[in-house]
C-alpha positions in Angstrom: 29.1 -50.2 -1.3 31.2 -46.5 0.3 28.1 -44.4 -0.6 25.9 -44.0 2.8 23.8 -41.3 1.9 20.2 -41.4 0.4 20.1 -42.7 -2.8 17.2 -40.8 -4.1 18.5 -37.9 -1.9 21.4 -38.1 -4.1 19.3 -38.5 -7.1 17.0 -35.5 -6.0 14.4 -37.7 -6.0 11.2 -39.1 -3.9 10.4 -42.8 -3.0 7.5 -42.4 -5.5 9.5 -41.6 -8.4 8.7 -43.9 -11.7 11.6 -46.0 -12.8 11.4 -43.7 -16.3 11.8 -40.4 -14.5 15.0 -42.1 -12.2 16.4 -42.7 -16.1 15.6 -39.6 -17.1 17.6 -38.0 -14.3 20.3 -40.1 -14.0 21.1 -39.3 -17.9 20.8 -35.6 -17.0 23.4 -35.6 -14.0 25.8 -38.4 -15.8 25.8 -35.6 -18.9 26.8 -33.4 -15.7 29.5 -35.1 -13.8 31.1 -37.4 -16.5 34.7 -37.3 -15.7 35.4 -36.7 -19.4 33.3 -33.2 -19.7 33.8 -31.6 -16.0 37.1 -31.2 -14.7 36.1 -29.8 -11.4 37.3 -31.1 -8.2 34.8 -33.9 -7.0 33.1 -34.1 -10.1 34.1 -37.8 -10.5 33.4 -38.7 -7.1 30.2 -37.6 -7.8 29.8 -39.3 -10.8 30.5 -42.4 -9.4 27.7 -41.6 -6.4 24.9 -41.1 -8.7 25.8 -43.9 -11.0 25.9 -46.5 -7.8 22.9 -45.0 -6.7 21.0 -45.1 -10.0 22.8 -48.6 -10.6 20.4 -49.8 -7.3 17.5 -48.4 -8.2 17.5 -49.2 -11.4 17.3 -52.9 -10.8 13.5 -53.6 -9.5 14.8 -56.6 -7.0 17.4 -54.3 -5.3 15.1 -51.5 -5.5 12.8 -53.2 -3.4 15.4 -54.3 -0.6 16.7 -51.0 -0.2 13.2 -49.4 0.3 12.7 -51.7 3.0 16.2 -52.0 4.8 18.1 -49.1 3.0 22.1 -49.7 2.7 21.4 -52.5 4.8 19.1 -54.5 1.7 22.7 -53.8 0.1 25.8 -53.8 1.7 27.5 -57.6 2.2 24.8 -58.6 -0.4 26.3 -58.1 -3.3 29.9 -56.8 -4.9 30.2 -53.4 -6.6 30.5 -55.3 -10.0 27.4 -57.3 -9.5 25.5 -53.8 -8.6 26.4 -52.4 -12.1 26.7 -55.6 -13.8 22.7 -55.9 -14.2 22.2 -52.6 -13.7 19.9 -50.7 -16.7 22.2 -48.6 -18.5 20.9 -49.2 -22.0 20.1 -46.3 -24.1 22.8 -43.8 -22.8 24.7 -43.7 -25.9 28.0 -41.9 -25.7 27.9 -40.5 -22.3 29.6 -43.2 -20.7 31.5 -46.8 -21.4 30.6 -49.3 -19.3 32.2 -50.1 -15.9 35.0 -52.5 -14.9 35.6 -53.1 -18.4 32.6 -54.1 -20.4 30.9 -51.9 -22.6 31.4 -51.3 -26.4 34.1 -51.6 -28.6 34.4 -48.5 -30.9 34.5 -49.4 -34.6 35.7 -47.2 -37.6 33.5 -44.2 -38.9 31.2 -45.4 -41.0 29.6 -43.8 -43.6 27.6 -40.9 -42.8 24.5 -39.3 -44.6 26.0 -35.8 -46.8 24.4 -32.6 -45.0 20.9 -30.9 -46.9 21.2 -28.1 -49.1 18.7 -25.0 -48.8 18.1 -22.4 -52.1 16.0 -19.9 -52.1 14.4 -19.3 -55.1 12.2 -16.4 -55.9 9.6 -15.9 -58.1 6.8 -13.8 -59.7 3.0 -14.0 -58.5 1.6 -15.4 -61.9 4.7 -17.7 -61.9 3.4 -19.2 -58.3 -0.3 -18.8 -59.8 0.1 -21.3 -62.5 3.3 -23.2 -62.0 6.6 -23.1 -63.1 10.0 -24.9 -64.4 13.4 -23.2 -62.8 16.8 -24.4 -63.3 19.1 -23.2 -60.4 22.7 -23.7 -60.1 23.8 -24.2 -56.6 27.4 -25.2 -55.4 27.3 -28.8 -53.3 29.7 -31.7 -52.6 30.4 -34.5 -54.4 32.6 -38.0 -54.8 35.7 -37.1 -56.8 35.2 -39.2 -60.2 38.7 -39.3 -60.3 39.5 -41.3 -57.3 36.0 -42.6 -57.0 35.8 -41.0 -53.2 38.6 -42.9 -51.8 41.0 -40.3 -51.5 43.7 -42.1 -53.2 45.4 -41.8 -55.7 45.1 -43.6 -58.9 46.9 -46.7 -58.6 46.9 -47.0 -54.5 44.7 -47.4 -52.0 44.4 -46.2 -48.4 45.9 -48.0 -46.1 45.1 -49.4 -42.0 45.8 -46.7 -39.3 48.5 -47.3 -37.1 47.7 -45.6 -34.1 44.1 -47.2 -33.5 44.5 -50.3 -35.8 41.5 -49.6 -38.1 39.4 -49.2 -35.1 38.8 -45.0 -36.0 38.7 -45.1 -31.7 41.3 -44.5 -29.2 40.4 -46.4 -25.8 41.6 -45.0 -22.4 40.9 -47.0 -19.1 41.7 -44.8 -15.0 41.0 -46.4 -12.2 39.9 -44.6 -9.2 37.7 -44.5 -6.2 37.5 -48.5 -6.9 36.2 -47.9 -10.1 37.3 -48.5 -13.6 36.3 -45.4 -16.4 36.9 -46.5 -20.3 37.0 -43.5 -22.4 36.7 -43.5 -26.0 37.5 -41.1 -28.1 38.1 -40.4 -32.3 41.5 -41.3 -33.4 43.3 -38.0 -34.0 45.6 -39.7 -36.9 42.8 -40.8 -39.4 40.0 -38.9 -37.8 37.7 -42.1 -37.3 37.8 -43.4 -40.6 40.2 -46.4 -39.4 42.9 -45.8 -42.6 44.9 -43.7 -43.7 45.9 -42.2 -47.3 49.5 -42.2 -48.0 49.1 -41.1 -51.6 46.5 -38.4 -51.8 44.4 -37.7 -55.2 46.1 -34.5 -56.8 42.4 -33.9 -57.7 41.0 -33.8 -54.3 43.7 -33.7 -52.0 42.8 -37.0 -50.3 39.5 -35.4 -49.7 37.3 -38.2 -51.4 34.8 -35.3 -52.5 35.4 -32.0 -54.4 32.9 -28.6 -54.3 31.4 -28.6 -58.3 28.5 -26.1 -59.4 25.7 -27.9 -60.9 22.3 -26.8 -62.6 19.0 -28.5 -61.0 15.5 -28.6 -62.4 12.9 -27.2 -60.0 8.9 -28.1 -60.6 7.1 -25.3 -59.0 3.6 -26.4 -58.5 0.5 -24.2 -59.6 -0.8 -22.6 -56.2 2.7 -22.6 -55.0 2.9 -19.8 -52.3 5.5 -17.9 -50.3 7.1 -20.2 -47.4 6.7 -23.8 -48.9 9.4 -25.6 -49.0 10.1 -28.3 -52.2 12.4 -31.3 -51.0 14.8 -32.5 -54.1 15.7 -35.9 -52.5 19.6 -37.1 -52.9 20.4 -33.1 -54.3 22.4 -32.1 -51.4 25.9 -32.6 -50.5 27.1 -36.5 -50.9 28.0 -38.2 -48.4 31.4 -40.0 -46.5 32.8 -42.1 -46.9 29.9 -44.2 -49.4 27.3 -42.7 -47.8 24.0 -41.5 -49.2 23.5 -37.7 -50.4 22.1 -34.9 -48.2 18.9 -33.6 -49.6 18.1 -30.2 -51.6 15.5 -27.8 -49.6 14.4 -24.5 -52.1 12.2 -22.2 -50.2 9.8 -20.3 -52.5 9.4 -16.5 -52.1 6.6 -15.0 -54.3 6.8 -11.6 -55.0 4.7 -8.8 -54.8 2.5 -7.8 -58.1 1.4 -4.2 -58.9 -2.1 -5.0 -58.5 -3.0 -8.5 -56.9 -3.0 -9.6 -53.5 -3.6 -13.3 -52.5 -5.8 -14.7 -49.4 -5.6 -18.3 -49.5 -6.9 -19.0 -53.1 -8.1 -16.1 -53.4 -6.7 -13.1 -55.1 -7.7 -9.5 -54.0 -7.7 -6.6 -56.9 -9.1 -2.7 -56.3 -10.6 -0.9 -59.2 -11.1 2.8 -59.4 -14.7 4.1 -60.6 -16.0 7.4 -61.4 -18.9 8.9 -58.8 -21.2 8.9 -62.1 -20.4 5.2 -62.8 -21.2 3.9 -59.3 -24.7 5.9 -59.2 -25.7 5.5 -62.5 -24.0 1.8 -62.7 -22.6 0.5 -65.7 -20.0 -2.7 -67.4 -16.7 -2.6 -66.5 -13.4 -4.2 -67.3 -11.6 -5.7 -65.1 -7.5 -7.2 -65.2 -7.3 -10.8 -64.0 -5.1 -13.7 -63.8 -6.6 -14.8 -66.9 -6.9 -11.4 -68.7 -9.4 -8.7 -68.7 -13.1 -9.7 -67.9 -16.6 -7.8 -68.0 -17.9 -7.0 -64.5 -21.3 -5.0 -63.9 -21.2 -2.0 -61.6 -24.7 -1.7 -60.4 -26.2 1.6 -60.0 -26.0 2.8 -56.8 -22.7 1.1 -55.5 -20.8 2.5 -52.7 -17.4 2.5 -52.1 -15.6 0.2 -50.8 -18.1 -2.5 -52.2 -16.3 -5.6 -53.1 -17.3 -8.1 -56.4 -16.6 -11.5 -56.6 -15.4 -13.0 -59.5 -16.0 -17.1 -59.7 -13.2 -19.1 -61.0 -10.6 -15.9 -61.4 -8.5 -17.0 -58.4 -5.7 -19.6 -58.0 -5.6 -23.0 -58.6 -6.1 -25.1 -55.4 -2.7 -27.6 -54.9 -4.8 -30.2 -53.2 -8.2 -31.4 -55.2 -9.4 -29.0 -58.3 -11.1 -25.5 -58.5 -9.5 -22.0 -58.2 -10.3 -19.8 -55.8 -12.2 -16.3 -56.6 -11.0 -13.1 -57.5 -12.2 -10.0 -55.1 -12.8 -6.6 -56.5 -12.9 -3.8 -54.2 -14.4 -0.6 -55.8 -13.3 2.4 -54.6 -14.9 5.9 -55.7 -12.3 8.8 -57.3 -13.3 12.3 -56.6 -12.0 14.7 -59.1 -9.6 16.9 -57.4 -9.3 20.0 -60.1 -12.8 21.4 -61.5 -13.8 23.4 -64.2 -16.1 26.2 -64.3 -18.7 23.7 -66.4 -18.3 20.7 -63.7 -18.7 22.8 -60.9 -22.0 24.5 -62.6 -23.5 20.9 -63.0 -22.2 19.3 -59.9 -24.2 22.4 -58.3 -27.4 22.1 -60.3 -26.8 17.7 -59.3 -26.5 19.1 -55.8 -29.8 21.5 -55.9 -31.9 18.3 -57.7 -30.8 16.0 -55.3 -31.3 18.1 -52.1 -33.7 20.2 -52.8 -37.3 21.1 -51.3 -40.0 18.1 -53.1 -42.1 19.5 -55.3 -45.3 20.5 -54.2 -47.1 20.3 -57.9 -49.3 17.8 -59.7 -47.8 14.2 -61.2 -47.1 16.5 -64.2 -44.5 18.9 -62.1 -42.6 15.9 -60.8 -42.5 14.1 -63.6 -40.8 17.2 -65.6 -38.4 17.7 -62.6 -37.5 13.9 -63.1 -36.8 14.3 -66.8 -34.3 17.3 -65.6 -32.4 15.5 -62.8 -31.9 12.5 -65.3 -30.8 15.4 -68.2 -28.2 17.0 -65.5 -27.2 13.3 -64.3 -26.2 12.2 -68.1 -24.4 15.6 -68.7 -22.8 15.3 -65.3 -21.4 11.5 -66.7 -20.5 12.9 -70.1 -18.4 16.0 -68.8 -16.6 14.2 -66.2 -16.1 11.0 -68.3 -15.0 12.7 -71.4 
């Protein structure tokens, strides 16, 4: 062999490197220095050098001989063709064609799956909670019905490409540095199809596919949320030639609600109440996704207290049951007070914060009754 540098040094590896890591390193270097990709001076020689190193180190027997004796264990015992013939070049796809005229033979472009499409669907909060049926309009590529996807005018058919002979690929062989490089490229005449169309279809102009607007039914399940993606199999672009269609991915966007917010499957809402309602307690009506329901606000409720309404939340998508509605109460403070309201509040403040009665039980009961009377007046005045 021509190379005298250490094979491990060429690949930048140590003798302890595993076979799998040797293969990964060679793949990276081959992509970098392949002469069809790298036109810099010395790239072809570098590619030949790393390929020679890999051809030896990928073969367990040759690697063992090389580890024991160095180049002396390889030179004179194997020809260049012998070394490359048994090297493990499997799994490298189209990085390069095999050396010395070997490797894969190209073929015409086979069926290709159609492209996937994405559609952003905006739905209301309630539609996500309960589920909804939507019809959406999408633009997609479909097989031409006039020519059945062949691209040829009715009564005619595609012909074999004269440039590649129907292979769809053109092979070029180059020699250098004692090696033979075989490059395969897509035929520029037929673009890999292996066929040419002399009389194109007047509807699709020979493409075999056309753009159409289609109405697609989308079923949004109850409990859906923003960011959820629905996959509609086969509703994407059609494949070519004769390939299966792609899929349609519908991404959901749930619009904000005026009153409700969502956390997982629970619904969060806020309920303003008066300080009289908070202090005395009262049954109030609360808006839910399922209509108004009665909720008890106990006496002494503090602002930002949270109450739970069982099963008034979002339907679980998996399994049974619903989330809850969490109602946070806030106490409204009046901003404009009448003279009567101010006077009542002063009396209430006096009775609430005044000195404890030092009289007998009868006096204390009288004061308690008076306090309750003031509170009721406050409630009546402030709540109408």
